[in-house]
Each structure stands twice: as C-alpha cells, then as structure tokens.
C-alpha positions as CSV (number, residue, x, y, z in Angstrom):
1,M,145.7,91.6,51.4
2,S,144.1,93.4,54.4
3,H,143.4,97.2,53.8
4,Q,142.9,99.9,56.6
5,I,139.4,100.5,57.5
6,A,137.6,103.0,59.7
7,K,137.4,101.0,62.8
8,P,133.7,100.8,64.2
9,K,135.0,101.0,67.7
10,I,136.4,104.4,67.2
11,D,133.7,106.7,68.5
12,Y,133.8,108.9,65.5
13,V,132.7,105.9,63.4
14,F,130.4,104.5,66.1
15,K,128.6,107.9,66.0
16,Q,128.1,107.6,62.3
17,L,126.8,104.1,62.4
18,F,124.2,104.6,65.3
19,G,123.9,108.3,66.1
20,T,122.5,109.9,62.9
21,E,118.9,110.3,61.6
22,K,119.7,108.6,58.4
23,N,120.8,105.5,60.2
24,I,118.2,105.4,62.8
25,H,117.3,101.9,61.7
26,L,120.8,100.8,62.7
27,L,120.4,102.2,66.1
28,R,117.0,100.3,66.4
29,Y,119.0,97.1,65.4
30,F,121.7,97.9,68.0
31,L,119.2,98.6,70.9
32,G,117.0,95.6,70.0
33,I,120.1,93.3,70.5
34,V,121.4,95.0,73.6
35,L,118.2,95.5,75.3
36,D,116.8,92.1,74.2
37,L,113.7,93.6,72.7
38,P,112.0,92.9,69.4
39,E,112.6,95.8,67.0
40,T,108.7,96.0,66.6
41,E,108.7,97.2,70.3
42,L,111.2,100.1,69.4
43,K,108.5,101.9,67.4
44,R,109.7,105.4,67.9
45,I,113.4,106.4,68.5
46,E,114.2,110.0,68.9
47,L,117.9,111.3,68.9
48,L,118.5,113.8,71.7
49,P,121.2,116.5,71.7
50,T,124.5,115.5,73.5
51,E,127.2,117.8,74.9
52,K,129.9,118.9,72.7
53,I,133.5,117.7,73.6
54,R,136.4,119.2,71.7
55,E,139.3,116.8,72.3
56,Y,141.8,117.0,69.3
57,E,143.4,119.5,67.0
58,G,141.0,120.3,64.1
59,D,138.0,118.9,65.9
60,K,135.0,121.4,65.2
61,S,132.1,119.3,66.2
62,S,132.5,116.4,68.3
63,F,129.4,114.7,69.9
64,F,130.7,111.3,70.6
65,D,128.2,109.8,72.9
66,I,124.6,109.0,71.7
67,S,121.5,110.0,73.5
68,A,118.0,108.7,72.5
69,R,114.4,108.3,73.8
70,I,112.4,105.2,73.1
71,N,108.7,105.4,72.4
72,G,108.6,108.8,74.1
73,E,109.5,107.5,77.5
74,E,112.7,105.5,78.3
75,K,115.9,107.5,77.8
76,I,119.1,105.9,76.6
77,N,122.8,107.0,76.7
78,I,125.3,105.0,74.6
79,E,129.1,105.5,74.8
80,I,131.9,103.5,73.4
81,Q,135.4,103.8,74.9
82,V,138.7,102.4,73.8
83,V,141.0,104.1,76.5
84,D,140.5,102.8,80.1
85,E,140.8,106.0,82.1
86,L,140.0,104.1,85.3
87,N,136.7,105.9,85.9
88,M,134.2,104.3,83.7
89,V,131.7,103.2,86.5
90,H,131.7,106.7,88.1
91,R,131.5,108.3,84.5
92,S,128.6,106.1,83.7
93,L,126.8,106.8,87.1
94,Y,127.2,110.5,86.4
95,Y,125.8,110.2,83.0
96,W,122.8,108.2,84.3
97,S,122.1,110.6,87.2
98,N,122.4,113.6,84.8
99,M,119.8,112.0,82.5
100,Y,117.4,111.1,85.4
101,A,117.6,114.6,87.1
102,K,116.9,116.3,83.7
103,E,113.8,114.3,83.4
104,M,112.1,116.2,86.2
105,K,110.0,119.2,84.9
106,K,108.2,121.9,86.9
107,G,105.0,120.6,88.3
108,M,106.0,116.8,87.7
109,N,105.6,114.1,90.4
110,Y,108.6,111.9,91.0
111,N,106.5,108.9,90.0
112,E,106.4,110.3,86.6
113,L,110.2,110.1,86.0
114,N,111.1,107.7,83.2
115,K,113.6,104.9,83.2
116,C,117.2,105.8,82.1
117,V,119.6,103.3,80.6
118,C,123.4,103.6,80.1
119,I,125.0,101.4,77.6
120,N,128.8,101.3,77.7
121,V,130.8,99.5,74.9
122,L,134.3,99.0,76.2
123,D,137.5,97.9,74.5
124,F,138.9,96.9,77.9
125,N,137.7,94.9,81.0
126,Q,135.7,96.7,83.5
127,T,133.8,94.2,85.4
128,N,135.0,91.1,87.1
129,S,132.9,89.0,84.7
130,K,134.1,87.1,81.7
131,E,130.8,87.5,80.0
132,L,130.6,89.7,76.8
133,H,127.5,91.6,78.1
134,S,126.7,92.3,81.8
135,V,123.6,94.2,82.9
136,Y,123.3,95.9,86.3
137,H,120.3,97.1,88.4
138,I,119.8,98.3,92.0
139,R,119.1,95.3,94.2
140,E,118.7,94.3,97.9
141,D,122.0,92.9,99.1
142,K,120.8,89.7,101.0
143,R,117.7,88.6,99.0
144,N,119.0,90.0,95.5
145,I,115.5,91.6,95.1
146,M,115.3,94.4,92.4
147,L,114.5,97.7,94.0
148,T,113.6,99.3,90.8
149,D,114.5,99.0,87.0
150,L,114.7,102.8,86.6
151,L,118.4,102.5,86.7
152,E,119.9,100.1,84.2
153,M,123.5,99.9,83.2
154,H,125.0,97.8,80.5
155,F,128.7,96.9,79.9
156,I,129.7,95.2,76.6
157,E,133.3,94.3,77.0
158,L,135.0,93.6,73.7
159,P,138.2,91.8,75.0
160,N,135.5,89.0,76.3
161,I,134.6,88.1,72.8
162,N,134.7,84.4,72.3
163,R,137.5,84.1,69.7
164,S,137.2,80.3,69.4
165,I,134.0,80.9,67.4
166,M,134.9,81.3,63.7
167,L,133.3,84.1,61.8
168,G,130.3,82.8,59.9
169,D,129.8,80.0,62.5
170,D,126.6,79.9,64.5
171,M,127.0,83.1,66.5
172,S,124.3,84.9,68.5
173,E,123.3,88.3,67.3
174,L,125.1,89.9,70.1
175,E,128.3,88.2,69.2
176,K,127.9,89.2,65.6
177,L,127.4,92.8,66.7
178,A,130.5,92.7,68.9
179,R,132.6,91.2,66.3
180,F,131.5,93.9,63.9
181,L,132.4,96.6,66.3
182,D,135.7,95.0,67.0
183,A,136.5,94.5,63.3
184,E,139.8,95.9,61.8
185,T,140.0,94.5,58.4
186,E,137.9,94.4,55.3
187,E,137.8,90.7,55.4
188,E,136.2,90.7,58.8
189,L,133.5,93.3,57.7
190,D,132.6,91.3,54.6
191,M,132.3,88.1,56.4
192,L,130.1,89.6,59.0
193,S,128.0,91.4,56.3
194,D,127.0,88.0,55.0
195,T,125.6,87.1,58.2
196,S,123.1,90.0,58.6
197,A,121.2,92.4,56.6
198,A,121.8,95.2,59.1
199,L,125.5,94.5,59.4
200,K,125.7,94.7,55.6
201,E,124.3,98.3,55.7
202,A,126.7,99.1,58.7
203,A,129.6,97.9,56.7
204,E,128.6,100.2,53.9
205,V,128.6,103.3,56.3
206,V,132.2,102.3,57.3
207,Y,133.4,102.0,53.7
208,D,131.6,105.4,53.0
209,I,133.8,107.0,55.7
210,K,136.9,105.6,53.9
211,N,135.8,106.7,50.5
212,N,135.1,110.2,51.5
213,D,138.2,112.4,51.8
214,M,136.9,114.7,54.5
215,S,135.4,111.9,56.6
216,W,138.4,109.9,56.3
217,A,140.7,112.9,57.5
218,E,138.5,113.5,60.4
219,Y,138.6,109.7,61.4
220,I,142.4,109.7,61.1
221,A,142.6,112.7,63.3
222,R,140.3,111.1,65.9
223,E,142.1,107.7,65.9
224,K,145.5,109.4,66.2
225,Y,144.2,111.3,69.3
226,I,142.8,108.2,71.0
227,L,146.0,106.0,70.2
228,E,148.2,108.8,71.7
229,K,145.8,109.1,74.7
230,N,145.9,105.4,75.2
231,M,149.8,105.3,74.9
232,N,150.2,108.1,77.3
233,Q,147.9,106.5,79.9
234,N,149.7,103.2,79.7
235,V,153.2,104.9,80.0
236,L,152.0,107.0,82.9
237,I,150.6,104.0,84.8
238,A,153.8,101.9,84.1
239,H,156.0,104.7,85.2
240,Y,154.4,105.4,88.4
241,K,154.1,101.8,89.2
242,K,157.7,101.3,88.5
243,V,158.8,104.2,90.6
244,G,156.5,103.2,93.5
245,I,157.7,99.6,93.5
246,E,161.4,100.2,93.1
247,E,161.8,103.2,95.6
248,G,159.3,101.6,98.0
249,R,161.2,98.4,98.0
250,A,164.4,100.3,98.7
251,E,163.2,102.2,101.7
252,G,161.5,99.1,102.9
253,R,164.7,97.0,102.8
254,A,166.5,99.9,104.6
255,E,164.0,99.9,107.3
256,G,163.3,96.2,107.4
257,I,159.5,96.9,107.1
258,D,156.9,97.8,104.5
259,L,156.6,101.3,105.7
260,G,159.0,102.6,102.9
261,A,156.6,101.3,100.2
262,T,153.7,102.9,101.9
263,N,155.3,106.2,102.4
264,K,156.5,106.2,98.8
265,A,153.0,105.4,97.6
266,R,151.6,108.4,99.5
267,D,154.3,110.7,98.1
268,I,153.5,109.6,94.6
269,A,149.8,110.1,95.3
270,K,150.5,113.6,96.5
271,K,152.3,114.5,93.4
272,M,149.5,113.1,91.2
273,L,146.9,114.9,93.2
274,A,148.8,118.1,92.5
275,S,148.6,117.2,88.7
276,N,144.7,116.9,89.2
277,M,144.8,113.2,88.1
278,P,141.6,111.3,88.9
279,I,141.5,109.5,92.3
280,E,140.5,106.2,90.6
281,M,143.7,106.3,88.5
282,I,145.8,107.2,91.5
283,A,144.4,104.4,93.4
284,E,145.0,101.9,90.6
285,I,148.8,103.1,90.2
286,T,149.6,103.4,93.9
287,G,147.7,100.6,95.5
288,L,146.3,103.0,98.2
289,S,142.6,103.1,98.8
290,Q,140.5,106.1,97.8
291,S,139.9,107.0,101.4
292,E,143.7,107.0,102.1
293,I,144.2,109.2,99.0
294,L,141.5,111.7,100.1
295,S,143.1,111.9,103.5
296,I,146.3,113.2,101.8
297,K,144.6,116.2,100.3
C-alpha cells in the first residue's frame, strides 16, 4: 500500500533537502551531479540569503529558491518549478543578471566578476530537447564558439526521465537524483535509498517532514497552493484558447478569410493585457507574437 509523502519536487521540501546548513552535504551531492564535478572540488559551500516570497495563506517565511557560493567564487541559484507560468527562460535570465550585477562592488574591475550559474529543476518541458539535462552558455552563432562561461544555465526537465529504466537498474547518478525528486510514493523513496547513501539521507529528510506535525501542515498548505495555481493556470489557458478558436473561426467563416481569428486573438490579448497577464502567457494562448502583443498596448 502506498502512503502519501512530502514530494521532493514541491519547493518547500526541496528547500529542506538542499537549502539548509544542516543538509549542506546534500547540496554538495546535488551540485556535484548537476555541475559534473567531484565533490572534492566543492570544498566550501556558503548558503546565501534569498528574497522572501509570501504566496499562500499562513505562509510566514517562504524562501523557496536556493542561493549559494562555491569556494568563495562561483555563485549558484537553484529553483524548482512545478507550474509552467510560460516565463521560465525570462525568469531565469532575470535571476542570473541580478546575481551577476550584485557581484560588482565599489572599486572592483569588471574582470573580477565571478561566474554565475542558474539551475532550474522543472516538472514541465521548457526546451525543445528530450534530454533530461540541458546546459546553455553564450556562443557565437556560426562557429558555435563559446564567448564566456560566466553565464551558465541548466534545465533539468523531469518529464524527460526515461521511465523504461526500472528503479534499481543501472541508472546514472543524474537519473537517480531526478527519479528521487520526482518520487511520489514510499516505495520509490525506499528503492532509490538502496542505490545511494546520499539519497538514503535525503529520504530521511522527507520522512521527517511527514512525521513532524508542524512541518507536515506547512507542506500541505504549500502543496495545496501549488496545485490550485497549476489548475487555475491550465483552466485559464484552455478557456482562452477555446474562446479564441471558436469565435475566431465563426468570424473567419463569415468573412471567408482568417481575419476573424486574428482580430479575435487581438481582442483577447487586449483583455489579458488589461488583467496584467504576462506577455509570454498571452502569446502562448493567442498565437500572436510578442511584438504584435506589444503593439496593442
């Protein structure tokens, strides 16, 4: 019989696993796998303050991203997202630019700025790749030559986990970590615990949340908020797509051209702009380009 667990991909749990001083060794394990570095090279990891975000009723202290510095130099931001708000690339670029800009201190030379890395763990598909882990840098278009490694962006897309590999089989360390983050049952946690000492410790953190009444209540509140947010997002997208397609087709048939669908899309976009919806989401729903949407403002 499967029992409910505190799912590691819920940011509240993810933060307990990898974003606390007492579990800094688990963060070292995580970074070693994602950055493909021996843990011996991650000698000193310093957790840094992150911005407070209050997102659900009863939330008193929500710091759901993780910020750290490696060996006094490289700066890391880690975020896990379950809901696709259609702005992940822009969001990650904003976090990266904010990290990089804050590295500059009075009297510093630009050459002294440290490398900044964003790691995004996603429960939805963001890139066009079917790979579990994608890494991006700034490169020259024609010759594919890297300009600099100062910007590095990782996307771990949990839907791209190879489900044909059975738990306990010969999985890579990254696959084990991803399967752990995606686990939803005690059976999955226990099987993965047998494959790695670090995952065994991580599973204990997950069970501790379930066994602590206050932590469990906080987890339930956070999961409820995320599930409702995801449902509202999906309903909203489906509604506007349905309205846009049906009304656009009707006008298009009446005029014998596609102008009806385009005009309806613009009308919907105008209403969504008035509701302060993100331009990326409006583009996804209406099919208009971002430049077309901006011209409506």
